[in-house]
C-alpha positions in Angstrom: 22.5 53.1 89.4 22.9 52.9 93.1 21.8 55.2 95.9 24.6 56.8 97.9 22.9 55.8 101.1 23.9 52.2 100.3 27.2 53.1 101.9 25.6 53.6 105.3 27.0 50.9 107.6 29.8 49.9 105.2 33.5 50.4 106.0 35.6 52.0 103.3 39.1 50.7 102.7 40.1 53.2 100.0 38.9 56.2 98.0 40.5 56.6 94.6 40.5 60.0 93.0 43.2 59.2 90.3 40.6 59.6 87.4 39.7 63.2 86.8 36.2 64.1 88.1 35.6 60.5 89.3 35.7 59.1 92.8 35.9 55.3 93.5 34.9 54.0 96.9 36.2 50.5 97.9 34.5 48.7 100.8 35.7 46.2 103.3 33.3 43.5 101.8 34.9 43.8 98.3 32.4 46.1 96.7 33.3 49.2 94.7 31.2 52.2 93.9 32.0 55.1 91.6 30.7 58.7 91.5 31.1 60.4 88.1 29.5 62.1 85.2 29.7 61.0 81.6 30.6 64.3 79.8 28.7 65.3 76.7 28.6 68.3 74.4 27.6 71.7 75.8 27.9 70.7 79.4 30.5 70.5 82.1 30.1 68.6 85.4 33.0 68.4 87.9 34.1 68.1 91.5 34.1 71.7 92.7 35.3 71.1 96.2 35.8 68.6 99.0 35.1 70.0 102.4 36.6 68.0 105.3 39.3 65.3 105.4 38.3 62.5 103.0 40.5 60.0 104.9 38.0 60.4 107.8 35.7 58.1 105.8 38.2 55.2 105.8 38.4 52.4 108.3 35.2 53.1 110.3 31.5 52.6 109.4 29.7 55.2 107.3 27.0 56.7 109.5 25.5 59.2 107.1 25.5 59.2 103.3 23.1 61.5 101.5 22.7 63.5 98.3 21.3 67.0 98.1 21.0 69.0 94.9 19.8 72.3 93.7 19.2 73.5 90.1 18.5 76.8 88.5 18.9 79.0 85.4 22.3 80.3 84.4 23.4 83.4 82.5 25.9 81.2 80.5 24.4 79.9 77.2 21.0 80.9 78.6 21.3 77.5 80.2 21.1 75.8 83.5 23.3 74.8 86.5 23.1 72.1 89.2 24.9 71.9 92.5 25.1 68.3 93.9 26.3 67.8 97.5 27.3 64.4 98.8 27.4 64.5 102.6 29.1 61.8 104.6 29.8 61.2 108.3 31.7 58.8 110.4 32.8 58.9 114.0 36.0 60.5 112.7 34.4 63.5 111.0 32.2 64.9 108.2 33.0 65.3 104.5 31.0 67.1 101.8 31.8 66.5 98.2 30.4 69.4 96.1 29.8 68.8 92.3 28.9 71.6 89.9 27.3 71.1 86.5 26.3 73.6 83.8 24.9 73.1 80.4 22.9 74.8 77.6 19.8 73.4 79.4 19.4 70.4 77.1 22.1 68.1 78.6 22.2 66.4 82.0 24.1 68.0 84.8 23.5 65.1 87.2 26.2 63.0 89.0 26.0 59.3 88.7 26.6 56.9 91.6 26.8 53.3 90.8 28.1 49.9 92.0 31.0 49.2 89.8 33.0 46.1 89.0 36.7 47.1 89.6 39.1 45.7 87.0 
């Protein structure tokens, strides 16, 4: 797994959202990263919202890339929930990608961010 702050200083050339609940970030230096969750039974993790214009992250260096999350107990299934916020900034603007996960409390609700070999 990678840390989202690895994107700081990198210039994105493309952000691909063609796969449901997965974002792929392509950098000027040929790297690719993906943000996703491998779904399992009794859980659901998905992109709830993107605040800001995601195209503001393309063509200029990323100045801020951080992950913030908050978890708690849910009334559904007597389970749990997790909010994960990915905050990005460039000279063009700010973008926050908000993920929401819920489960019966046994399964992971975390979002994975990894360097990925594009095919």
